[in-house]
C-alpha positions in Angstrom: 6.0 137.6 -156.4 6.9 141.3 -156.0 6.1 143.1 -152.8 3.8 145.5 -154.8 1.6 142.6 -155.8 0.9 141.6 -152.2 -2.0 143.0 -150.2 -1.3 145.4 -147.3 0.0 143.4 -144.3 -2.3 145.3 -141.9 -5.3 144.6 -144.0 -4.4 140.9 -144.2 -4.1 140.4 -140.5 -7.3 142.2 -139.6 -6.2 141.9 -135.9 -9.1 141.7 -133.4 -9.0 143.7 -130.2 -6.7 142.4 -127.4 -3.5 141.1 -129.0 -1.9 138.3 -127.0 0.9 139.2 -124.6 3.2 136.7 -126.2 3.1 138.6 -129.5 4.4 142.0 -130.4 1.9 143.2 -133.0 4.2 145.9 -134.5 7.1 143.5 -134.7 5.1 140.9 -136.5 3.8 143.5 -139.0 7.3 144.6 -139.8 8.7 141.1 -140.1 5.8 140.1 -142.4 6.3 143.1 -144.5 9.9 142.3 -145.0 9.6 138.6 -145.5 6.6 138.5 -147.9 8.6 140.4 -150.5 11.9 138.5 -150.0 13.7 136.3 -152.5 13.3 133.4 -150.1 9.5 133.7 -150.0 9.3 134.0 -153.7 11.3 130.8 -154.0 9.4 128.8 -151.4 6.0 129.8 -152.8 6.8 129.7 -156.5 4.3 126.9 -157.2 1.6 128.2 -154.9 0.1 131.8 -155.0 0.7 133.1 -151.5 -1.5 136.1 -152.3 -4.6 133.8 -152.3 -3.7 132.4 -148.9 -3.2 135.9 -147.5 -6.6 137.1 -148.8 -8.2 133.9 -147.4 -6.6 134.6 -144.0 -8.0 138.1 -144.0 -11.5 136.7 -144.3 -11.0 133.8 -141.8 -12.9 133.5 -138.6 -10.8 134.8 -135.6 -13.1 133.1 -133.1 -12.6 129.5 -134.3 -12.1 126.9 -131.6 -10.6 123.4 -131.8 -12.1 120.7 -129.6 -9.9 118.4 -127.5 -10.6 114.9 -126.3 -8.9 112.6 -123.7 -7.2 115.6 -122.1 -8.4 114.7 -118.6 -5.6 112.2 -118.0 -2.8 112.1 -115.4 0.1 114.0 -116.7 -1.8 116.3 -119.1 -2.7 119.9 -118.5 -4.8 121.4 -121.4 -5.6 125.1 -121.1 -7.7 127.1 -123.5 -6.4 130.6 -124.4 -9.3 132.1 -122.4 -7.8 130.6 -119.2 -4.1 131.3 -119.7 -2.2 132.7 -116.7 0.7 135.1 -116.9 3.1 132.2 -116.5 1.4 130.4 -119.4 1.8 133.4 -121.6 5.5 133.4 -120.7 5.8 129.7 -121.7 4.2 130.3 -125.0 6.4 133.4 -125.7 9.4 131.1 -125.1 8.2 128.5 -127.6 7.4 131.2 -130.2 10.8 132.7 -129.8 12.6 129.3 -130.1 10.5 127.6 -132.7 9.1 130.1 -135.1 10.9 131.1 -138.3 8.9 134.2 -139.5 11.1 134.6 -142.6 10.4 131.1 -143.8 6.8 130.9 -142.4 5.3 134.4 -142.8 1.7 133.1 -143.1 1.9 131.3 -139.7 3.3 134.4 -138.1 0.3 136.4 -139.3 -2.1 133.7 -138.5 -1.0 133.7 -134.8 -1.8 137.4 -134.6 -5.3 136.8 -136.0 -6.2 133.9 -133.8 -8.1 134.6 -130.6 -8.6 131.0 -129.3 -6.3 128.0 -129.1 -4.8 125.5 -126.6 -1.7 125.2 -124.5 -1.0 121.5 -123.7 1.6 120.6 -121.1 2.7 117.0 -120.5 4.5 115.7 -117.5 5.0 112.0 -117.4 3.9 109.2 -119.7 0.3 109.7 -121.0 -1.5 106.4 -121.5 -4.2 107.4 -124.1 -3.8 109.5 -127.2 -5.0 113.1 -127.0 -7.2 114.0 -129.9 -7.5 117.5 -131.5 -10.3 118.2 -133.9 -10.3 121.5 -135.7 -13.4 123.4 -136.9 -14.1 123.7 -140.6 -12.8 127.3 -140.8 -10.7 129.8 -139.0 -7.2 129.8 -137.4 -6.4 127.2 -134.8 -3.1 127.5 -132.8 -1.9 124.8 -130.5 1.2 124.9 -128.3 2.5 121.5 -126.9 5.1 121.4 -124.2 6.6 118.1 -123.1 8.7 118.0 -119.9 11.8 115.8 -119.4 11.1 112.2 -120.3 7.4 112.9 -120.9 5.6 110.9 -123.6 2.5 111.7 -125.6 0.6 110.5 -128.7 -1.3 113.4 -130.4 -3.9 112.7 -133.0 -4.8 115.7 -135.1 -7.6 116.0 -137.7 -9.0 119.1 -139.4 -10.6 119.2 -142.9 -11.4 122.8 -143.4 -14.1 124.4 -145.5 -13.8 128.1 -146.5 -10.3 128.4 -145.1 -8.6 126.6 -142.2 -5.1 127.4 -140.8 -3.7 124.9 -138.3 -0.6 126.1 -136.4 1.2 123.8 -134.0 4.3 124.7 -132.1 5.9 121.9 -129.9 8.8 121.9 -127.6 10.2 118.6 -126.4 12.4 118.5 -123.2 15.3 116.1 -122.6 14.2 112.5 -123.3 10.7 113.5 -124.3 8.8 111.5 -126.9 6.0 112.8 -129.1 4.1 110.6 -131.6 2.0 112.7 -133.9 -0.7 111.4 -136.3 -2.2 113.8 -138.8 -4.6 113.4 -141.7 -6.0 115.9 -144.1 -8.2 113.9 -146.4 -11.0 116.3 -147.5 -10.4 117.4 -151.1 -12.7 120.4 -151.6 -11.0 122.7 -149.1 -8.6 125.6 -148.7 -6.1 124.6 -146.0 -2.7 125.8 -144.5 -0.8 124.1 -141.7 2.5 124.4 -140.0 4.1 122.0 -137.5 7.1 123.6 -135.8 8.9 121.2 -133.4 12.1 121.8 -131.4 13.8 118.8 -129.7 16.3 118.9 -126.8 18.8 116.2 -125.8 17.7 112.6 -126.5 14.1 113.7 -127.4 12.2 112.0 -130.3 9.5 113.1 -132.6 7.6 110.7 -134.8 5.2 112.1 -137.4 2.7 110.1 -139.6 1.0 112.4 -142.1 -1.5 111.7 -144.8 -2.7 114.4 -147.2 -4.8 114.7 -150.4 -4.8 117.8 -152.6 -7.4 120.5 -152.1 -8.6 123.6 -153.9 -5.4 124.9 -152.4 -3.5 123.1 -149.6 -0.1 124.0 -148.2 1.5 121.8 -145.4 4.7 123.0 -143.8 6.8 121.0 -141.3 9.9 122.5 -139.6 11.8 120.4 -137.1 14.9 121.6 -135.1 17.2 119.0 -133.5 18.7 121.1 -130.8 20.4 118.6 -128.5 22.7 115.6 -128.9 20.8 112.3 -129.3 17.6 114.0 -130.6 15.9 112.1 -133.4 13.0 112.6 -135.8 11.2 110.1 -138.0 8.6 111.3 -140.5 6.6 109.1 -142.8 3.6 109.9 -145.0 1.6 109.4 -148.1 -0.3 111.9 -150.3 -2.5 111.9 -153.4 -3.6 114.6 -155.9 -6.7 114.2 -158.1 -8.2 116.3 -160.9 -8.0 120.0 -160.3 -6.3 119.7 -156.9 -3.2 121.4 -155.5 -0.9 120.1 -152.7 2.3 121.9 -151.7 4.3 120.2 -148.9 7.5 121.8 -147.4 9.7 119.8 -145.0 12.7 121.2 -143.2 14.9 119.4 -140.7 17.7 121.3 -139.0 20.5 119.4 -137.2 21.7 122.1 -134.9 23.4 119.7 -132.5 25.8 116.8 -133.1 24.9 113.1 -133.1 21.3 113.7 -134.1 19.3 111.5 -136.5 16.5 112.2 -139.0 14.6 109.9 -141.3 12.0 111.0 -143.8 10.0 108.8 -146.2 7.1 110.0 -148.3 5.2 108.4 -151.2 2.8 110.3 -153.4 0.4 109.5 -156.2 -0.8 111.7 -159.1 -4.2 110.3 -159.8 -5.5 113.1 -162.0 -4.6 116.4 -163.7 -3.5 118.1 -160.6 -0.3 119.6 -159.1 1.8 118.1 -156.3 4.9 119.9 -154.8 7.2 118.2 -152.4 10.3 120.1 -151.1 12.4 118.3 -148.5 15.4 120.0 -147.0 18.0 118.8 -144.6 20.3 121.5 -143.0 23.4 120.3 -141.1 24.8 123.2 -139.0 28.6 123.8 -138.5 28.6 122.5 -134.9 26.6 119.3 -135.6 29.2 116.5 -136.3 27.9 113.0 -136.3 24.6 114.0 -137.8 22.8 111.1 -139.6 20.0 112.1 -142.1 18.2 110.3 -144.8 15.3 111.6 -147.0 13.4 109.6 -149.6 10.5 110.8 -151.7 8.9 108.6 -154.4 6.1 109.6 -156.7 3.8 107.6 -158.9 2.1 109.3 -161.9 -1.0 107.4 -162.7 -2.5 110.1 -164.9 -0.6 111.3 -168.0 -1.3 115.0 -167.1 -0.3 114.7 -163.4 2.3 117.3 -162.4 4.6 115.9 -159.7 7.3 118.4 -158.5 9.9 117.1 -156.1 13.0 118.8 -154.8 15.2 117.1 -152.1 17.9 119.4 -150.7 21.0 119.0 -148.5 22.8 121.9 -146.9 25.9 120.7 -145.0 28.5 122.7 -143.1 30.5 120.0 -141.4 32.4 116.9 -142.8 31.6 114.3 -140.1 28.1 113.4 -141.3 26.1 110.6 -142.9 23.5 112.0 -145.3 21.6 110.8 -148.2 18.6 111.9 -150.2 16.7 110.6 -153.2 13.6 111.4 -155.2 11.8 109.7 -158.1 8.8 110.3 -160.4 7.7 107.3 -162.4 4.9 105.0 -163.5 3.7 101.5 -162.5 6.2 98.8 -163.4 5.2 97.0 -166.6 6.5 93.7 -165.3 4.4 93.9 -162.2 1.3 94.8 -164.2 2.0 91.9 -166.6 2.4 89.5 -163.6 -1.0 90.3 -162.2 -2.9 90.5 -165.5 -1.4 87.2 -166.7 -2.9 85.6 -163.6 -6.4 86.8 -164.3 -6.5 90.1 -162.5 -8.2 92.8 -164.6 -5.9 95.6 -165.6 -7.8 98.3 -163.7 -7.8 96.2 -160.5 -4.1 95.4 -161.0 -3.2 99.1 -161.3 -5.3 99.9 -158.2 -3.6 97.1 -156.1 -0.1 98.2 -157.1 -0.8 101.8 -156.4 -2.4 101.0 -153.0 0.6 98.9 -152.0 2.9 101.8 -153.0 1.3 104.3 -150.6 0.4 101.7 -147.9 4.2 101.3 -147.4 4.2 104.9 -145.8 0.9 104.7 -143.9 1.2 104.2 -140.1 -0.4 105.3 -136.9 -3.9 105.8 -135.6 -5.2 107.3 -138.9 -3.6 104.8 -141.3 -6.7 102.8 -142.1 -8.8 106.0 -142.6 -6.2 107.3 -145.1 -5.9 103.9 -146.9 -9.7 103.9 -147.5 -9.6 107.4 -148.8 -6.7 106.6 -151.2 -8.5 103.4 -152.4 -11.6 105.4 -153.1 -9.7 107.8 -155.3 -8.0 105.0 -157.3 -11.2 103.0 -157.9 
């Protein structure tokens, strides 16, 4: 998309009074103006019209608020933006500086300027019960999660959206910290954008379980930076696209330190005439020897007109690595169907059982059963 085709950045942002101290409004405007017309943005958004998201963001509710449950536990400090101190603003500024990539994620950069309410969650120690975040049905919802050294947290995040919902999560994991993150986006008649930007220090670990269905337009971005030796990330998930739906998923894992590990495994189903986009990228930096990275994306086209786009990428700048990626798009195995139908299972039920088993392999965490039910409903 050419820069001339994009709406004015200032008009898009529609910044309310009182910009946050951790954001430089003029700098964000300049960055957005440069990045929105760049070759990189055109490539990353070639299957999804970014202009529609920008226009939706301009009309989104800046006063949206997410609710939080189980935050009153030992080791958890949850602070709404209305109660941030000067020191809190400084912590958020540091996270934004380290984690954000405005060239790659211009929509998130602009959304942070528009949002007026959000949460800062600090964790010190091992938290016993999951902390649950529930987003409203519209607006921009930013959350910053900071885990101290050897801290541990399970975060459960749900948000369906209605007119337009943007969920922005920036997380910073200190040495030895562990974050388990369960996400589900299962409502189909929505407009939805999300970004999870996570930075890990030495020996930290991030485990993501994510389930998505297509929407009127849905874009889900995940950007993980392994910034210290021994850091590891494991991401699994399942997704489904039905008639008239659109789902665009972008995953990037950067190995910036040596002896780091990443595992990604995602299964998707095209159950109708819709569009699915999966772009998974592994970037091994020059000073990251001993990196170990594997990415697997498998897609099952149940509908003859389902559009399943998948693009695994490897960018490697050092020799001492172990990396592999693979992607497939196919149909149900004829021999498996024959096996079930020859034993009296109706063909429709046999197809449903095989497809469910295919996605069930990648469902885990607190929201797995909810996602499994939603997928079964679509395949009935």
